[in-house]
All heavy atoms as a GROMACS GRO file, in nm:
protein
  579
    1PRO      N    1  10.032   7.577  29.613
    1PRO     CA    2   9.916   7.647  29.557
    1PRO      C    3   9.936   7.799  29.565
    1PRO      O    4   9.997   7.847  29.660
    1PRO     CB    5   9.800   7.604  29.644
    1PRO     CG    6   9.851   7.501  29.739
    1PRO     CD    7  10.000   7.497  29.727
    2GLY      N    8   9.886   7.868  29.467
    2GLY     CA    9   9.896   8.013  29.469
    2GLY      C   10   9.908   8.072  29.330
    2GLY      O   11   9.872   8.010  29.231
    3ILE      N   12   9.965   8.192  29.324
    3ILE     CA   13   9.978   8.268  29.201
    3ILE      C   14  10.126   8.286  29.168
    3ILE      O   15  10.205   8.325  29.255
    3ILE     CB   16   9.912   8.406  29.215
    3ILE    CG1   17   9.765   8.393  29.255
    3ILE    CG2   18   9.927   8.487  29.087
    3ILE    CD1   19   9.676   8.325  29.155
    4TYR      N   20  10.164   8.258  29.045
    4TYR     CA   21  10.299   8.284  28.997
    4TYR      C   22  10.303   8.428  28.948
    4TYR      O   23  10.213   8.471  28.875
    4TYR     CB   24  10.336   8.190  28.883
    4TYR     CG   25  10.362   8.049  28.928
    4TYR    CD1   26  10.257   7.962  28.953
    4TYR    CD2   27  10.492   8.003  28.945
    4TYR    CE1   28  10.281   7.832  28.994
    4TYR    CE2   29  10.516   7.873  28.987
    4TYR     CZ   30  10.410   7.788  29.010
    4TYR     OH   31  10.433   7.659  29.052
    5VAL      N   32  10.406   8.503  28.988
    5VAL     CA   33  10.419   8.643  28.950
    5VAL      C   34  10.552   8.666  28.881
    5VAL      O   35  10.646   8.587  28.894
    5VAL     CB   36  10.406   8.738  29.072
    5VAL    CG1   37  10.270   8.722  29.139
    5VAL    CG2   38  10.517   8.716  29.171
    6CYS      N   39  10.563   8.777  28.809
    6CYS     CA   40  10.687   8.816  28.743
    6CYS      C   41  10.793   8.846  28.849
    6CYS      O   42  10.766   8.919  28.945
    6CYS     CB   43  10.662   8.939  28.656
    6CYS     SG   44  10.813   9.006  28.580
    7ALA      N   45  10.912   8.791  28.831
    7ALA     CA   46  11.021   8.813  28.926
    7ALA      C   47  11.069   8.958  28.926
    7ALA      O   48  11.123   9.005  29.026
    7ALA     CB   49  11.138   8.721  28.893
    8ARG      N   50  11.048   9.029  28.817
    8ARG     CA   51  11.095   9.167  28.808
    8ARG      C   52  10.996   9.267  28.866
    8ARG      O   53  11.033   9.356  28.940
    8ARG     CB   54  11.126   9.204  28.663
    8ARG     CG   55  11.180   9.347  28.651
    8ARG     CD   56  11.200   9.392  28.510
    8ARG     NE   57  11.311   9.320  28.449
    8ARG     CZ   58  11.336   9.319  28.320
    8ARG    NH1   59  11.256   9.383  28.237
    8ARG    NH2   60  11.437   9.252  28.271
    9CYS      N   61  10.866   9.254  28.830
    9CYS     CA   62  10.772   9.359  28.869
    9CYS      C   63  10.655   9.312  28.956
    9CYS      O   64  10.577   9.395  29.003
    9CYS     CB   65  10.718   9.429  28.744
    9CYS     SG   66  10.599   9.330  28.650
   10GLY      N   67  10.641   9.181  28.977
   10GLY     CA   68  10.533   9.131  29.062
   10GLY      C   69  10.399   9.116  28.993
   10GLY      O   70  10.300   9.082  29.057
   11HIS      N   71  10.392   9.140  28.861
   11HIS     CA   72  10.267   9.127  28.785
   11HIS      C   73  10.218   8.982  28.792
   11HIS      O   74  10.296   8.889  28.774
   11HIS     CB   75  10.292   9.169  28.640
   11HIS     CG   76  10.171   9.177  28.553
   11HIS    ND1   77  10.066   9.261  28.580
   11HIS    CD2   78  10.140   9.113  28.438
   11HIS    CE1   79   9.976   9.249  28.485
   11HIS    NE2   80  10.018   9.158  28.399
   12GLU      N   81  10.090   8.961  28.819
   12GLU     CA   82  10.035   8.826  28.830
   12GLU      C   83  10.027   8.760  28.693
   12GLU      O   84   9.975   8.819  28.598
   12GLU     CB   85   9.898   8.830  28.895
   12GLU     CG   86   9.905   8.875  29.040
   12GLU     CD   87   9.771   8.873  29.110
   12GLU    OE1   88   9.667   8.878  29.043
   12GLU    OE2   89   9.772   8.865  29.234
   13LEU      N   90  10.080   8.637  28.682
   13LEU     CA   91  10.092   8.568  28.554
   13LEU      C   92  10.003   8.444  28.542
   13LEU      O   93   9.923   8.433  28.449
   13LEU     CB   94  10.238   8.526  28.532
   13LEU     CG   95  10.341   8.638  28.539
   13LEU    CD1   96  10.482   8.580  28.541
   13LEU    CD2   97  10.321   8.736  28.425
   14PHE      N   98  10.024   8.348  28.633
   14PHE     CA   99   9.957   8.218  28.623
   14PHE      C  100   9.906   8.172  28.759
   14PHE      O  101   9.968   8.200  28.861
   14PHE     CB  102  10.055   8.111  28.574
   14PHE     CG  103  10.129   8.146  28.449
   14PHE    CD1  104  10.258   8.194  28.454
   14PHE    CD2  105  10.070   8.129  28.324
   14PHE    CE1  106  10.328   8.225  28.338
   14PHE    CE2  107  10.139   8.160  28.209
   14PHE     CZ  108  10.268   8.208  28.215
   15SER      N  109   9.800   8.095  28.758
   15SER     CA  110   9.753   8.027  28.878
   15SER      C  111   9.820   7.890  28.883
   15SER      O  112   9.842   7.827  28.779
   15SER     CB  113   9.601   8.008  28.871
   15SER     OG  114   9.559   7.916  28.971
   16SER      N  115   9.849   7.842  29.002
   16SER     CA  116   9.906   7.708  29.015
   16SER      C  117   9.809   7.602  28.964
   16SER      O  118   9.851   7.493  28.927
   16SER     CB  119   9.944   7.680  29.160
   16SER     OG  120   9.831   7.686  29.244
   17ARG      N  121   9.681   7.634  28.956
   17ARG     CA  122   9.582   7.539  28.902
   17ARG      C  123   9.604   7.512  28.754
   17ARG      O  124   9.561   7.411  28.703
   17ARG     CB  125   9.441   7.593  28.922
   17ARG     CG  126   9.398   7.594  29.063
   17ARG     CD  127   9.259   7.650  29.072
   17ARG     NE  128   9.205   7.626  29.204
   17ARG     CZ  129   9.080   7.648  29.236
   17ARG    NH1  130   8.996   7.694  29.145
   17ARG    NH2  131   9.038   7.624  29.357
   18ALA      N  132   9.669   7.605  28.683
   18ALA     CA  133   9.693   7.590  28.540
   18ALA      C  134   9.826   7.522  28.511
   18ALA      O  135   9.862   7.502  28.395
   18ALA     CB  136   9.687   7.726  28.472
   19LYS      N  137   9.902   7.486  28.615
   19LYS     CA  138  10.032   7.422  28.596
   19LYS      C  139  10.014   7.273  28.567
   19LYS      O  140   9.926   7.210  28.623
   19LYS     CB  141  10.117   7.442  28.721
   19LYS     CG  142  10.260   7.394  28.706
   19LYS     CD  143  10.340   7.424  28.831
   19LYS     CE  144  10.481   7.372  28.812
   19LYS     NZ  145  10.557   7.373  28.934
   20TYR      N  146  10.099   7.219  28.480
   20TYR     CA  147  10.095   7.075  28.455
   20TYR      C  148  10.236   7.019  28.445
   20TYR      O  149  10.331   7.092  28.422
   20TYR     CB  150  10.014   7.043  28.328
   20TYR     CG  151  10.076   7.089  28.198
   20TYR    CD1  152  10.157   7.004  28.123
   20TYR    CD2  153  10.053   7.217  28.150
   20TYR    CE1  154  10.214   7.046  28.004
   20TYR    CE2  155  10.109   7.259  28.031
   20TYR     CZ  156  10.189   7.174  27.959
   20TYR     OH  157  10.245   7.215  27.841
   21GLU      N  158  10.248   6.889  28.467
   21GLU     CA  159  10.378   6.822  28.460
   21GLU      C  160  10.428   6.820  28.317
   21GLU      O  161  10.352   6.794  28.225
   21GLU     CB  162  10.366   6.679  28.513
   21GLU     CG  163  10.340   6.671  28.662
   21GLU     CD  164  10.451   6.732  28.746
   21GLU    OE1  165  10.569   6.713  28.713
   21GLU    OE2  166  10.417   6.800  28.843
   22HIS      N  167  10.554   6.850  28.299
   22HIS     CA  168  10.614   6.858  28.166
   22HIS      C  169  10.753   6.798  28.172
   22HIS      O  170  10.814   6.792  28.279
   22HIS     CB  171  10.620   7.006  28.123
   22HIS     CG  172  10.649   7.025  27.980
   22HIS    ND1  173  10.776   7.043  27.932
   22HIS    CD2  174  10.568   7.028  27.873
   22HIS    CE1  175  10.772   7.057  27.800
   22HIS    NE2  176  10.646   7.048  27.764
   23SER      N  177  10.804   6.755  28.058
   23SER     CA  178  10.935   6.689  28.055
   23SER      C  179  11.052   6.785  28.075
   23SER      O  180  11.162   6.743  28.107
   23SER     CB  181  10.952   6.614  27.923
   23SER     OG  182  10.944   6.704  27.815
   24SER      N  183  11.030   6.914  28.058
   24SER     CA  184  11.138   7.011  28.077
   24SER      C  185  11.147   7.049  28.225
   24SER      O  186  11.053   7.028  28.301
   24SER     CB  187  11.115   7.137  27.993
   24SER     OG  188  11.023   7.222  28.058
   25PRO      N  189  11.259   7.107  28.267
   25PRO     CA  190  11.269   7.151  28.407
   25PRO      C  191  11.192   7.280  28.435
   25PRO      O  192  11.181   7.322  28.549
   25PRO     CB  193  11.419   7.173  28.426
   25PRO     CG  194  11.470   7.204  28.289
   25PRO     CD  195  11.384   7.124  28.195
   26TRP      N  196  11.136   7.343  28.333
   26TRP     CA  197  11.066   7.470  28.349
   26TRP      C  198  10.918   7.445  28.376
   26TRP      O  199  10.860   7.352  28.326
   26TRP     CB  200  11.080   7.554  28.222
   26TRP     CG  201  11.223   7.578  28.189
   26TRP    CD1  202  11.296   7.517  28.092
   26TRP    CD2  203  11.313   7.666  28.255
   26TRP    NE1  204  11.425   7.561  28.093
   26TRP    CE2  205  11.439   7.652  28.193
   26TRP    CE3  206  11.300   7.754  28.362
   26TRP    CZ2  207  11.549   7.726  28.233
   26TRP    CZ3  208  11.411   7.826  28.401
   26TRP    CH2  209  11.534   7.811  28.337
   27PRO      N  210  10.855   7.531  28.456
   27PRO     CA  211  10.712   7.514  28.479
   27PRO      C  212  10.634   7.537  28.349
   27PRO      O  213  10.674   7.617  28.265
   27PRO     CB  214  10.679   7.621  28.583
   27PRO     CG  215  10.792   7.716  28.584
   27PRO     CD  216  10.911   7.646  28.528
   28ALA      N  217  10.525   7.464  28.335
   28ALA     CA  218  10.440   7.475  28.216
   28ALA      C  219  10.296   7.499  28.260
   28ALA      O  220  10.249   7.441  28.357
   28ALA     CB  221  10.450   7.346  28.134
   29PHE      N  222  10.228   7.586  28.186
   29PHE     CA  223  10.092   7.626  28.222
   29PHE      C  224  10.000   7.616  28.101
   29PHE      O  225  10.042   7.636  27.988
   29PHE     CB  226  10.091   7.771  28.273
   29PHE     CG  227  10.180   7.791  28.392
   29PHE    CD1  228  10.312   7.829  28.376
   29PHE    CD2  229  10.131   7.771  28.520
   29PHE    CE1  230  10.395   7.846  28.485
   29PHE    CE2  231  10.214   7.789  28.630
   29PHE     CZ  232  10.345   7.826  28.613
   30THR      N  233   9.872   7.587  28.127
   30THR     CA  234   9.774   7.578  28.019
   30THR      C  235   9.706   7.710  27.989
   30THR      O  236   9.648   7.725  27.881
   30THR     CB  237   9.666   7.473  28.052
   30THR    OG1  238   9.604   7.508  28.177
   30THR    CG2  239   9.726   7.334  28.060
   31GLU      N  240   9.710   7.804  28.083
   31GLU     CA  241   9.645   7.933  28.060
   31GLU      C  242   9.703   8.038  28.153
   31GLU      O  243   9.760   8.007  28.257
   31GLU     CB  244   9.494   7.922  28.081
   31GLU     CG  245   9.457   7.880  28.222
   31GLU     CD  246   9.311   7.842  28.236
   31GLU    OE1  247   9.242   7.824  28.135
   31GLU    OE2  248   9.265   7.832  28.351
   32THR      N  249   9.686   8.164  28.113
   32THR     CA  250   9.732   8.275  28.196
   32THR      C  251   9.622   8.314  28.295
   32THR      O  252   9.507   8.275  28.279
   32THR     CB  253   9.768   8.397  28.110
   32THR    OG1  254   9.653   8.437  28.035
   32THR    CG2  255   9.883   8.367  28.017
   33LEU      N  256   9.659   8.392  28.393
   33LEU     CA  257   9.562   8.436  28.493
   33LEU      C  258   9.462   8.534  28.431
   33LEU      O  259   9.342   8.525  28.454
   33LEU     CB  260   9.636   8.502  28.609
   33LEU     CG  261   9.562   8.511  28.740
   33LEU    CD1  262   9.516   8.375  28.789
   33LEU    CD2  263   9.648   8.577  28.844
   34ARG      N  264   9.513   8.628  28.350
   34ARG     CA  265   9.429   8.728  28.283
   34ARG      C  266   9.477   8.743  28.138
   34ARG      O  267   9.587   8.700  28.104
   34ARG     CB  268   9.439   8.863  28.353
   34ARG     CG  269   9.387   8.861  28.496
   34ARG     CD  270   9.383   9.002  28.554
   34ARG     NE  271   9.510   9.072  28.544
   34ARG     CZ  272   9.597   9.083  28.643
   34ARG    NH1  273   9.573   9.028  28.760
   34ARG    NH2  274   9.708   9.150  28.626
   35GLY      N  275   9.399   8.809  28.058
   35GLY     CA  276   9.435   8.831  27.919
   35GLY      C  277   9.561   8.914  27.901
   35GLY      O  278   9.634   8.897  27.803
   36ASP      N  279   9.591   9.003  27.997
   36ASP     CA  280   9.710   9.088  27.986
   36ASP      C  281   9.828   9.039  28.069
   36ASP      O  282   9.926   9.109  28.087
   36ASP     CB  283   9.676   9.232  28.024
   36ASP     CG  284   9.645   9.250  28.173
   36ASP    OD1  285   9.624   9.148  28.244
   36ASP    OD2  286   9.643   9.364  28.219
   37SER      N  287   9.819   8.916  28.120
   37SER     CA  288   9.927   8.864  28.205
   37SER      C  289  10.059   8.851  28.130
   37SER      O  290  10.164   8.880  28.186
   37SER     CB  291   9.888   8.727  28.262
   37SER     OG  292   9.782   8.739  28.353
   38VAL      N  293  10.054   8.805  28.005
   38VAL     CA  294  10.175   8.787  27.926
   38VAL      C  295  10.156   8.844  27.786
   38VAL      O  296  10.044   8.866  27.741
   38VAL     CB  297  10.218   8.638  27.915
   38VAL    CG1  298  10.240   8.576  28.052
   38VAL    CG2  299  10.120   8.558  27.835
   39ALA      N  300  10.267   8.866  27.720
   39ALA     CA  301  10.268   8.903  27.578
   39ALA      C  302  10.345   8.793  27.505
   39ALA      O  303  10.436   8.732  27.562
   39ALA     CB  304  10.335   9.038  27.558
   40LYS      N  305  10.307   8.767  27.381
   40LYS     CA  306  10.374   8.663  27.302
   40LYS      C  307  10.408   8.718  27.165
   40LYS      O  308  10.332   8.796  27.108
   40LYS     CB  309  10.282   8.542  27.284
   40LYS     CG  310  10.238   8.479  27.413
   40LYS     CD  311  10.139   8.368  27.386
   40LYS     CE  312  10.081   8.312  27.514
   40LYS     NZ  313   9.986   8.203  27.487
   41ARG      N  314  10.524   8.676  27.113
   41ARG     CA  315  10.561   8.711  26.976
   41ARG      C  316  10.633   8.592  26.916
   41ARG      O  317  10.705   8.519  26.985
   41ARG     CB  318  10.646   8.836  26.970
   41ARG     CG  319  10.783   8.823  27.030
   41ARG     CD  320  10.870   8.947  27.003
   41ARG     NE  321  10.993   8.941  27.078
   41ARG     CZ  322  11.097   8.863  27.049
   41ARG    NH1  323  11.094   8.785  26.944
   41ARG    NH2  324  11.206   8.864  27.125
   42GLU      N  325  10.614   8.572  26.787
   42GLU     CA  326  10.679   8.460  26.721
   42GLU      C  327  10.829   8.482  26.715
   42GLU      O  328  10.876   8.586  26.670
   42GLU     CB  329  10.624   8.440  26.580
   42GLU     CG  330  10.678   8.313  26.515
   42GLU     CD  331  10.615   8.282  26.382
   42GLU    OE1  332  10.594   8.377  26.303
   42GLU    OE2  333  10.586   8.165  26.358
   43GLU      N  334  10.904   8.386  26.765
   43GLU     CA  335  11.050   8.395  26.762
   43GLU      C  336  11.105   8.314  26.645
   43GLU      O  337  11.203   8.353  26.583
   43GLU     CB  338  11.108   8.345  26.893
   43GLU     CG  339  11.256   8.375  26.907
   43GLU     CD  340  11.306   8.352  27.047
   43GLU    OE1  341  11.312   8.236  27.090
   43GLU    OE2  342  11.337   8.452  27.113
   44ARG      N  343  11.039   8.203  26.617
   44ARG     CA  344  11.070   8.120  26.502
   44ARG      C  345  10.946   8.034  26.477
   44ARG      O  346  10.860   8.024  26.564
   44ARG     CB  347  11.195   8.036  26.525
   44ARG     CG  348  11.186   7.937  26.637
   44ARG     CD  349  11.316   7.857  26.649
   44ARG     NE  350  11.299   7.746  26.738
   44ARG     CZ  351  11.325   7.748  26.868
   44ARG    NH1  352  11.369   7.859  26.924
   44ARG    NH2  353  11.307   7.642  26.942
   45PRO      N  354  10.933   7.972  26.362
   45PRO     CA  355  10.814   7.891  26.337
   45PRO      C  356  10.793   7.786  26.447
   45PRO      O  357  10.884   7.712  26.482
   45PRO     CB  358  10.842   7.825  26.202
   45PRO     CG  359  10.936   7.920  26.134
   45PRO     CD  360  11.022   7.977  26.245
   46GLY      N  361  10.675   7.787  26.506
   46GLY     CA  362  10.641   7.691  26.610
   46GLY      C  363  10.683   7.730  26.749
   46GLY      O  364  10.657   7.657  26.845
   47ALA      N  365  10.749   7.845  26.766
   47ALA     CA  366  10.795   7.887  26.899
   47ALA      C  367  10.764   8.034  26.921
   47ALA      O  368  10.802   8.120  26.842
   47ALA     CB  369  10.945   7.864  26.915
   48LEU      N  370  10.694   8.062  27.030
   48LEU     CA  371  10.662   8.198  27.068
   48LEU      C  372  10.743   8.238  27.189
   48LEU      O  373  10.758   8.162  27.285
   48LEU     CB  374  10.513   8.210  27.103
   48LEU     CG  375  10.414   8.164  26.998
   48LEU    CD1  376  10.272   8.171  27.053
   48LEU    CD2  377  10.427   8.246  26.872
   49LYS      N  378  10.798   8.358  27.187
   49LYS     CA  379  10.868   8.415  27.303
   49LYS      C  380  10.761   8.472  27.394
   49LYS      O  381  10.672   8.547  27.352
   49LYS     CB  382  10.964   8.526  27.258
   49LYS     CG  383  11.035   8.596  27.369
   49LYS     CD  384  11.141   8.509  27.431
   49LYS     CE  385  11.218   8.589  27.536
   49LYS     NZ  386  11.310   8.508  27.607
   50VAL      N  387  10.765   8.437  27.522
   50VAL     CA  388  10.666   8.482  27.620
   50VAL      C  389  10.732   8.579  27.716
   50VAL      O  390  10.838   8.550  27.771
   50VAL     CB  391  10.606   8.362  27.697
   50VAL    CG1  392  10.501   8.409  27.797
   50VAL    CG2  393  10.547   8.259  27.602
   51THR      N  394  10.671   8.695  27.734
   51THR     CA  395  10.723   8.798  27.824
   51THR      C  396  10.612   8.845  27.917
   51THR      O  397  10.493   8.828  27.890
   51THR     CB  398  10.779   8.918  27.746
   51THR    OG1  399  10.674   8.974  27.665
   51THR    CG2  400  10.896   8.878  27.657
   52CYS      N  401  10.651   8.908  28.027
   52CYS     CA  402  10.555   8.966  28.120
   52CYS      C  403  10.474   9.072  28.046
   52CYS      O  404  10.529   9.154  27.973
   52CYS     CB  405  10.630   9.029  28.237
   52CYS     SG  406  10.524   9.125  28.350
   53GLY      N  407  10.344   9.070  28.065
   53GLY     CA  408  10.257   9.166  27.998
   53GLY      C  409  10.271   9.308  28.050
   53GLY      O  410  10.227   9.402  27.986
   54LYS      N  411  10.337   9.326  28.163
   54LYS     CA  412  10.353   9.459  28.220
   54LYS      C  413  10.491   9.518  28.192
   54LYS      O  414  10.502   9.630  28.142
   54LYS     CB  415  10.329   9.454  28.371
   54LYS     CG  416  10.335   9.589  28.439
   54LYS     CD  417  10.298   9.579  28.585
   54LYS     CE  418  10.303   9.716  28.652
   54LYS     NZ  419  10.271   9.706  28.795
   55CYS      N  420  10.598   9.444  28.223
   55CYS     CA  421  10.733   9.502  28.212
   55CYS      C  422  10.818   9.443  28.099
   55CYS      O  423  10.927   9.493  28.073
   55CYS     CB  424  10.807   9.488  28.345
   55CYS     SG  425  10.862   9.320  28.383
   56GLY      N  426  10.772   9.336  28.036
   56GLY     CA  427  10.847   9.278  27.925
   56GLY      C  428  10.956   9.180  27.966
   56GLY      O  429  11.032   9.133  27.881
   57ASN      N  430  10.965   9.146  28.093
   57ASN     CA  431  11.065   9.050  28.141
   57ASN      C  432  11.045   8.916  28.070
   57ASN      O  433  10.934   8.867  28.056
   57ASN     CB  434  11.050   9.032  28.292
   57ASN     CG  435  11.158   8.947  28.353
   57ASN    OD1  436  11.273   8.949  28.309
   57ASN    ND2  437  11.123   8.871  28.455
   58GLY      N  438  11.154   8.855  28.023
   58GLY     CA  439  11.146   8.728  27.953
   58GLY      C  440  11.104   8.614  28.045
   58GLY      O  441  11.160   8.598  28.154
   59LEU      N  442  11.003   8.537  28.002
   59LEU     CA  443  10.951   8.427  28.083
   59LEU      C  444  10.980   8.291  28.022
   59LEU      O  445  10.962   8.189  28.088
   59LEU     CB  446  10.800   8.442  28.102
   59LEU     CG  447  10.755   8.572  28.169
   59LEU    CD1  448  10.604   8.582  28.166
   59LEU    CD2  449  10.808   8.580  28.311
   60GLY      N  450  11.019   8.287  27.896
   60GLY     CA  451  11.045   8.159  27.832
   60GLY      C  452  10.978   8.151  27.697
   60GLY      O  453  10.958   8.253  27.630
   61HIS      N  454  10.939   8.030  27.659
   61HIS     CA  455  10.880   8.006  27.527
   61HIS      C  456  10.753   7.924  27.538
   61HIS      O  457  10.737   7.848  27.632
   61HIS     CB  458  10.979   7.932  27.438
   61HIS     CG  459  11.098   8.012  27.403
   61HIS    ND1  460  11.208   8.020  27.486
   61HIS    CD2  461  11.125   8.091  27.297
   61HIS    CE1  462  11.298   8.100  27.430
   61HIS    NE2  463  11.249   8.145  27.316
   62GLU      N  464  10.668   7.942  27.441
   62GLU     CA  465  10.552   7.855  27.422
   62GLU      C  466  10.575   7.784  27.289
   62GLU      O  467  10.599   7.849  27.187
   62GLU     CB  468  10.423   7.935  27.416
   62GLU     CG  469  10.302   7.848  27.388
   62GLU     CD  470  10.172   7.927  27.383
   62GLU    OE1  471  10.167   8.039  27.435
   62GLU    OE2  472  10.077   7.875  27.323
   63PHE      N  473  10.572   7.652  27.293
   63PHE     CA  474  10.590   7.575  27.171
   63PHE      C  475  10.454   7.528  27.124
   63PHE      O  476  10.379   7.464  27.199
   63PHE     CB  477  10.685   7.457  27.196
   63PHE     CG  478  10.822   7.504  27.237
   63PHE    CD1  479  10.860   7.506  27.370
   63PHE    CD2  480  10.912   7.549  27.142
   63PHE    CE1  481  10.985   7.552  27.409
   63PHE    CE2  482  11.037   7.596  27.179
   63PHE     CZ  483  11.074   7.596  27.312
   64LEU      N  484  10.420   7.563  27.001
   64LEU     CA  485  10.290   7.529  26.947
   64LEU      C  486  10.276   7.377  26.936
   64LEU      O  487  10.374   7.307  26.911
   64LEU     CB  488  10.270   7.597  26.812
   64LEU     CG  489  10.287   7.749  26.816
   64LEU    CD1  490  10.267   7.809  26.679
   64LEU    CD2  491  10.192   7.813  26.915
   65ASN      N  492  10.156   7.328  26.958
   65ASN     CA  493  10.125   7.185  26.956
   65ASN      C  494  10.199   7.108  27.064
   65ASN      O  495  10.231   6.991  27.049
   65ASN     CB  496  10.153   7.124  26.818
   65ASN     CG  497  10.069   7.189  26.710
   65ASN    OD1  498   9.950   7.212  26.730
   65ASN    ND2  499  10.129   7.221  26.599
   66ASP      N  500  10.228   7.175  27.175
   66ASP     CA  501  10.292   7.111  27.289
   66ASP      C  502  10.202   7.135  27.409
   66ASP      O  503  10.138   7.238  27.421
   66ASP     CB  504  10.430   7.174  27.314
   66ASP     CG  505  10.508   7.103  27.422
   66ASP    OD1  506  10.481   6.985  27.447
   66ASP    OD2  507  10.596   7.167  27.481
   67GLY      N  508  10.195   7.042  27.499
   67GLY     CA  509  10.112   7.057  27.617
   67GLY      C  510  10.059   6.924  27.662
   67GLY      O  511  10.093   6.820  27.606
   68PRO      N  512   9.972   6.925  27.763
   68PRO     CA  513   9.919   6.797  27.810
   68PRO      C  514   9.833   6.734  27.701
   68PRO      O  515   9.765   6.804  27.625
   68PRO     CB  516   9.836   6.833  27.932
   68PRO     CG  517   9.806   6.978  27.917
   68PRO     CD  518   9.917   7.037  27.836
   69ARG      N  519   9.841   6.604  27.690
   69ARG     CA  520   9.760   6.533  27.589
   69ARG      C  521   9.613   6.548  27.621
   69ARG      O  522   9.573   6.559  27.737
   69ARG     CB  523   9.800   6.387  27.585
   69ARG     CG  524   9.939   6.369  27.534
   69ARG     CD  525   9.967   6.223  27.510
   69ARG     NE  526  10.102   6.214  27.455
   69ARG     CZ  527  10.195   6.132  27.498
   69ARG    NH1  528  10.170   6.052  27.598
   69ARG    NH2  529  10.314   6.132  27.444
   70LYS      N  530   9.533   6.549  27.518
   70LYS     CA  531   9.388   6.563  27.536
   70LYS      C  532   9.336   6.456  27.633
   70LYS      O  533   9.370   6.340  27.620
   70LYS     CB  534   9.318   6.550  27.400
   70LYS     CG  535   9.175   6.593  27.404
   70LYS     CD  536   9.119   6.599  27.264
   70LYS     CE  537   8.979   6.655  27.271
   70LYS     NZ  538   8.961   6.772  27.192
   71GLY      N  539   9.261   6.500  27.731
   71GLY     CA  540   9.208   6.409  27.831
   71GLY      C  541   9.301   6.380  27.947
   71GLY      O  542   9.262   6.318  28.044
   72GLN      N  543   9.426   6.426  27.938
   72GLN     CA  544   9.523   6.404  28.045
   72GLN      C  545   9.511   6.514  28.149
   72GLN      O  546   9.499   6.631  28.115
   72GLN     CB  547   9.664   6.402  27.987
   72GLN     CG  548   9.772   6.374  28.088
   72GLN     CD  549   9.910   6.378  28.024
   72GLN    OE1  550   9.930   6.442  27.923
   72GLN    NE2  551  10.004   6.308  28.085
   73SER      N  552   9.515   6.477  28.272
   73SER     CA  553   9.503   6.576  28.380
   73SER      C  554   9.627   6.665  28.386
   73SER      O  555   9.738   6.620  28.358
   73SER     CB  556   9.487   6.503  28.514
   73SER     OG  557   9.490   6.595  28.619
   74ARG      N  558   9.607   6.790  28.423
   74ARG     CA  559   9.719   6.882  28.443
   74ARG      C  560   9.779   6.865  28.581
   74ARG      O  561   9.881   6.923  28.611
   74ARG     CB  562   9.670   7.027  28.434
   74ARG     CG  563   9.604   7.064  28.308
   74ARG     CD  564   9.577   7.213  28.309
   74ARG     NE  565   9.487   7.255  28.413
   74ARG     CZ  566   9.372   7.311  28.392
   74ARG    NH1  567   9.328   7.330  28.270
   74ARG    NH2  568   9.296   7.351  28.492
   75PHE      N  569   9.714   6.791  28.668
   75PHE     CA  570   9.754   6.789  28.808
   75PHE      C  571   9.823   6.661  28.845
   75PHE      O  572   9.793   6.557  28.809
   75PHE     CB  573   9.631   6.812  28.897
   75PHE     CG  574   9.557   6.936  28.857
   75PHE    CD1  575   9.439   6.928  28.787
   75PHE    CD2  576   9.608   7.060  28.885
   75PHE    CE1  577   9.372   7.042  28.749
   75PHE    CE2  578   9.542   7.175  28.848
   75PHE     CZ  579   9.422   7.165  28.779
   0.00000   0.00000   0.00000
């Protein structure tokens, strides 16, 4: 339990409460801690590049229409 932060600058990104099980080895979250926690830009159709909202450090990707199924617990 706790807060996930940027490895480069320590900016707060996600709460562990927003984490859910995913088929990839990377952590997956349903929401950011604050509105300015991350920045997103389209990298290709259906895929957004996610970076730290403070320093721009690369955090991975958000794939549109991907996530926990409706009604499925994140925990």
